[in-house]
C-alpha angles and dihedrals in degrees: 000000000000122000095248091053090048092054091048091049093048099046097082091048091051091048089053092054093063113113116235099335112213094021113133106239096174118119118247112282111188112167105272116345142319122247119217110244105166141024116192092339097311127104112269111259095210137042100251123170132200127200131177119217140179121305095021096300122153125193144165153123116300119194091286114357136041113255138200137181142136135271139186130195137200112178108308093342117099128184117199118196128212116312119233122195141190114251106238114150110227121204093225108075091202090064089053088051089047092057092055092044094049093047092049092050096046093059090052093057113110106160133054130194123188116199115168108301094347126093113191120196119193134182143131091019093305131113126201120189122198129184123212111248 
């Protein structure tokens, strides 16, 4: 079989291998950042922000420290990588605990739903709701 014939024969097979053609896999991109409003149905105890940058990067302000990490999305599935943080020592121990709690929750999130200004992350039985700022 000649190379041109092989390419023509393989084209339909390669097209069939695409995962979810037409599905928007871009990370959310509200202008600016999102503000955490609820965790598991209760009003968020801390002012936490969430932003999405280039190349799948996430960033924001946790209760005490700035944080950063990576995320990828395919349809409504989201995978959030390890969360790194700056190392400021906050006087309020509840803020330090809030950093740890927030980071632990974020890496458990595996679904994302965007509805108007709201961004809802769910995973491992938890729900985090953010509002675009």
